[in-house]
C-alpha positions, 0 to 999 in steps of 0.5 A: 847968256845966249851970246855966251853959249854961242861963243862956247860953241864956237870955241868947241868947234875951233878946238875940234877943228884943231884936233882934227888938223893935228890928227890929219897931220900926224897920219900924213907924217906916219904915211910918209914913214911908210914911203921912206921905208920903201914899203909904199906898194905893199899890202896894208895887211902886210904893213899892219902885220910888220908893225904888230910884230915889231911892237911885240918884239920891242916890248920890254926889249931895250936892246931891240928898241935901240937897234931899230932906233939907230936904223931909223936915225941913220935913214933920217940922217941920209936925207937931212931930216 
């Protein structure tokens, strides 16, 4: 029984570790988008404000979503990503 408990604890720890790695990788990728957009040196409050405003503008507006997605796709296309 003790061995089973230890095995379960190891599995839980491994899953937690994998989840943290995935979360960290996602955050690094999102930070890369800030750099790619040319906003690396802007204040965090400005970046957050931009994102909040964009979220409000695209909510329910498929035309705006499509417009912004096209801009992003073009930017990715310019460097082969």
